[in-house]
N, C-alpha and C positions, 0 to 999 in steps of 0.2 A: 275531194276526189280520191278514192282509195288508191293504195300503192300499187296493186295489180294493174289498175288502168294506165297508170303512169308508166309503168314497165311495158305495157302493150303499145302505148303510143310511141315511146322510144324505140322499141324494136321496129315497129311498123315503119316509122319515120327512116330509121337507119336502112332498112332493107329496101324501102321505097327508092331512096336516093341512089342506092346500088343498083337497083332495077334500071332506073333512068340512065344513068351514067354507062352502064354496060350494054345498053341497048336491048334490054329484055322486053318482051310484050307488055303492053300497058295494062292488060287485064290482071297482071300480078299486083297492081295496086288496089284494085277491087278485092282481091282475095285477102291482102294484108289488112286492109281497113274493115273488111266485113266480118272476119272470123278472128276475134281476138286470141292472141297466143297461137292457136292453130294454124294460122295462116303465115305467121312468122316461122314456126317450126317447119311447115312444108317447104316454104322458100329456102330455109336454111339448108335442108337435106337435098332439095332438088336442084337449086341453082348455085347457092353461095359456096358450099363445102367442095363440090367437084371443081369449081372454078379456082378456089384457093389452092388446090393441089398443084396447080401448074404455075404458080408465083413462088417466089423466093421466100417470102414469109410463111406461106403455106407449106413448102417443103421443110423449113426449119421447124415449124410447130409439128409436122408429122414425124420429124426425126425425133424431137423432144419426146413425143408421146412413145415412140418405139423405145426410146432409151428407158423410159420409165417402166415400160412393160417387160422389156427384155434387154437388161443393161449390157449384156455380152453379146449381142447379136451382131454388131458392126465388127467387133474383134474376130469373132468366130467366121464370119463370111469373108472377111478380108484374109484370114488365115488359110481357109479352104480355096480361095481363089488364087492365092499366091502358091500353095502347094500344087494346084492344078496346072497353073500357068505361071512360072516364076519370071515375069517380066518386070522391067523397071517401074512401070506404073502400078502394077500390082504390089510390088515392094514398098513403094511410096504409100499406097493406100494402107498396107499393113502397118507402116510406121506411124502414120497419123493415127490409127486406131490404138497403137500401143501408147502413143504419147497421151491420147485421151484418158487412158486408164492409169496413167502415172509411171509407167514404165519406161522412163527417159532414156536410161542407157541402151536398152534394145532397140528403141526408136531412133537414136543417134547412129547406132551402127547400120540400120537398114536404110536411113537417109544417106549415109556416107556411101555405102555401096551403090544406091540409086544415082547419086550425083558423081558418078565416075565413069570412065571410059567414053562412049559416044555421047553420054548425057552429062558430061562434066560441066557444060555451060547452060544446062536447062534452068530456066527461071524458077519453075515450081519446085524443083528438087533442091536447089540451093536455098531457096527461101524457107522450105521446110527444115532443111538441115540447120540453117542459122536460128530458127526459132526454137528447135530442140535443144540446140546447144546453149542457148541464152536461158531456157527454162532449167537445164541441168547445171547451170552456175559455170559454164566454161565460156567466160565473157571474151577472152582473148581470141579463141577459136571462132566464136560468134562473129566478132569485129572482122576477122579475116575472111570468114565466108561470106558475109554481107558485102565487103569490098570486091570479092570475086564476082558477086552478083551484079553490083553497080557496074563493074568495069564490062561485063558482058552485055548488060541490059540497062543502059542509063536511065531508061523510062522508070525503072522501078524506084528511082530516089523519090518519086512523088507518091508512092504508095505506102501502105503500112510498114513495109519493110524499112523504109527510113526511120520510123519511130522506134523499131526494135534495135536497128544499128545505133541510134543514139542512146537508147536505154543500155545497150552493151557498153558503150563507150563511157556512160556515166556511172556505172556499176563500180563499187569499191574493189580495188585489187586485194589479192590474198595478203594475208599478215606476213608470210614468209618472205616477201619481197621487201617489206619495210625492215625486217630483221637483216636481210642480206645487205641492204643499203646502210644499216647502222654498224655492221661489223667492221668495216674499214675505219670508221671514226673510232670505234672502241680500241682497235689495234694501235691507231695513232696516239690516242692517249696514253695507252699502256707503255709504248715506246718513249713518249715524252716524259712520263712518270719515272721509267727506268733511267732515262738520261739524267733527269734531275737529281736521282738518288745517287747515281754514280759521280756527279759533280759535287755533290755535298760530301761524299766519302772521299774524294780526292783533296778537298780544300782542308787544310790543317785548322783546328780550332783556336780561335783567338783567346790569348791570354788575358785575363783580367788585369786591370791596373792595380798596382799596389797602393794600399791605402796609406796616407801620410801620419795618419793617427797611430800612435805608439800602441 
């Protein structure tokens, strides 16, 4: 059997199952099986694609296509919307767009301002701030933010925020803390060595025994 026939049967079977499950008219099965490839293309553009736009997967796919065609579209629209109406939700949208473009510090500042005042206990803003802090390497601040989130919304412990909180807790601490912890030990060693040197200086040297050999 030629390869194109196998592709036709696979597409027709897939779209046929989709037509039956979604309650499409049964005459679509006749179109899919009677017109190789053409019927599948008609069904895709007439029924399958419009239905996918209303699903989560379809919206993600459309967003991915838009990011490829216009990478700065979301950031541009978020900036314009925030300049037009500087609300907390528009600020959070701008912070998310900045974070997606790698502008972590600006995203943290926008999230921090959004999660303040009357929205200081907002779950979405605190979660966004914690994620931005974690991506920026501020693990201690991220842990504090997630603890605020869990205190205000205990149900968030079961979501992905709990994984980010655990990641922030497991992240290695900066090296400067280890040096600060080591400094008291170095000072105590210096004091001990200084004390030993003082004791050695105060102790008179021992005289050697005289030899009995003339």
